[in-house]
N, C-alpha and C positions, 0 to 999 in steps of 0.2 A: 661632289670630284674635285671643286676647287679648295674645298676645306682639308680635304684628305691628302692633295698634293700641297697644302700649306705646312702640314704636320712632318712633313719629310724633311721640310727646309733647314732646321738648327741640326739635325744630323749630317744631311748633306753638305753643308759648309763647313763642318768641322771635319768630314773626311777631306774635301778638297783641301782645306789647310793644311793637313796632316800630309799630304801627297805633294803639295807644293812648298812646303817646308823642308821635306827632306824625303823625296821619291827613294831614294836607296835603303833610307831606314824603315820607310813606309812598308816597301815591297818585301823588306828583310823580316818585318812583324808579322807579316799576313799568314795566317795558319790556313794552308792551301786544302787541308784536308777536312776544316769546317764544313758542314752540311749548310749553314745558311749563309756561305760565303756567295754562292752564287746570287742568290737573292738580292743582298747586300750589294754586290757590285752591278747587278742589272738594275737597282734601284737608282744608283749613282748615275750612272751612264744615261738613264730615262731622264732624270732629272736635268741633267744637261742639255739633252737634245731638246727638252721641253722647252728650256731657258733658251736656247738658239732659235727655235722654230716661233716661239713668241716675241721675239724682238724682230725675226724675219716679216712676220705679218704684220706686226702693230706699230712698231717705231717706221718701217718702211711703205707702211700704208698700201698693203699690197689687195686690200678688198676682202679678208674672210670675216666672216660675221657668226656669232651663235654656234648653232649645231654643225654648222660647216667648218668653224673655226675647230672645235673639238674633233672632228672628223678628221681635218688637214694634220692635226698634232699628232693622231693617234698614227696614221699611216707614215707619218715622217720618223716616228719614235720607231716602229715596227722595221722599216726599210733600214733605218740607219743601224739598229741592234742586227740585222741580219747580215748588214756589211761587216759588223766587228765578228760574226761569226765567221764569215768567209776569210777575211783579214788574219784570223787567230786561226786559221786551217792553213794558210799561206806560211804564217809564220813556223808553225808546228811542224809542218812538212818540210822547211827547209833545216831545221834543227836535226830532224830523222835522218836527213841528208846527210849530215855532218856526224850521225853517231850518237845521237842522243835516243836516250830511253823514256824521259819523262813524257807523263800522261798529258792528255790535251787540256784537262781541266785549268792548269795553271797559267797556260798559255792565254787562253780565253779570259781569265780574272785579271791580268796584267793589262791586257788589251783594253778590255773593259774601264779599269779604272784609270790608265795613261789616257785613254782618249776621253774622260770624262773631262780631265784637264785641260787636254788640247781643244775641246770644243768651247771651253769658256774662254782661253786666251785669244781662241781664233774668233768667236763672238765680238769680243772687245776690240779685236783689231779689226774685223768687218765694219764694225759702228763708225771707227774711227775714219777710216777709209771710205767709207759712203759719205760722211761729214764731209771729209776733203773734196769728195768730187762733187757733192752736191753744193758746197760754196762755191768751188773755181770753175766748174764745167756741168752747171744744170742743164745747158742744151743736149750734151751726151748723154747726162743720166735720163732725162725726159725721152728721149729717143730710143735708149738701151729697154727701159720700162715697156714703154707703148711697142717696141718693137718684139720684144718676147713674149707678150700678151696676144700677139696675134696667132692665128691659127698657123702660118706657116713662117718660120723664122729664118730669113736669108741671110742674116749676119752683114747684110751689106751697110757700110758705113757711108754715108755722104761726105764727098770729099771736103766739104767745107767743117766737119767733125772728126776726121782722122786725126789732126795733132791731139785733139781732146781724149780720143780713143786710146790713144798711146799711153798718155799719161793717165787715165781713169785705168788701165790695164795693168800698170805697173802699182798702180795704188791698191788696186783688190788682188793683186798678187800677195801681198804682205799678210793677209788672214791665213793664206794656205802655207807661206813659209813658215810663219809663226807657229801653226800647228805640225808642221811635220818636224821642225826643229825639237819641238818638246817630245816628240815620239822617239826620237833618236837620243834624246836624255835618257829616257827610260828605258833603253834597249838593254842597259846593264841588268835589268832586271832578270831578263830570259836567259842572260849568261850566268846569273846568280842560282838560277835554279836548276839549273843544268850543271854548275860547278865547271865551266869551260876555260879553256885558255884564251887569250885575246887572239890569236890567229884563227882558233877555231869559233870564235863568237863572231871574226870578221867575216869568215866564208860563210856563215850561216845568214849574215847580214846582206852579202852580197847575192846570194841565191834570193833571199826573199824580197829584194828588190826586183830583179829578174822577173821573177814569178809574178811579182805584182802589176807588173805592167800590163798584162792581157788580163789579169783579175780586175784590175783598177778600173780597165775600160767599161765591163759589166756593171761594176759597182756604182760607177760615174754615172751610168744611164740609168739607173734603180734609182739613185739619189735625184736625177733630175725629172725623174717621172712625178715626183712630189714636191718639186722645190717651187716655190711661190714664183721663179724666173725662169 
């Protein structure tokens, strides 16, 4: 299994590099009618998710080993891909509401590719944030991990750790901000496939954000169900 995964790395790195180098050109060159595109996009997204889950488990030392580790990563990939399907439908419906006639497939492919890079950026940002908190606020980090692993997580921070909690929360918000910022940068790809004006694109974006609020709550709970914290 590991050997098969490692064989995907060269192609994966090339794809990520092309997207980062020029997302506009990458999505313009994509052949959305290609039958193999689904598989390529799914593989790219899955490798990014595995990359993220590996660091979450190994670097953050959260205790998964052997078969348990593989099972955790598999369910992590499944839940996140399911999340991308849901978000793709949200974006698809948003564009339909502003008059788009484009099929669902291009939306899903764009979401998979853009999210693949977003996960990589967010993972590195998470590691940097985690290292910052571990170095400067080790007491709060220990409390956070221990409390999160309890059967009931009450989120009550002791008074002596509340200042550390504020700074740590700000640090841990950086990965989320980085990931969202990249996804906004890729919004132009949806506009491109719809050949839409800036106003129509903006309306679709606003609708998408509004629809994402309730859907995001469901997705967040799905992801939390397999999260190590």
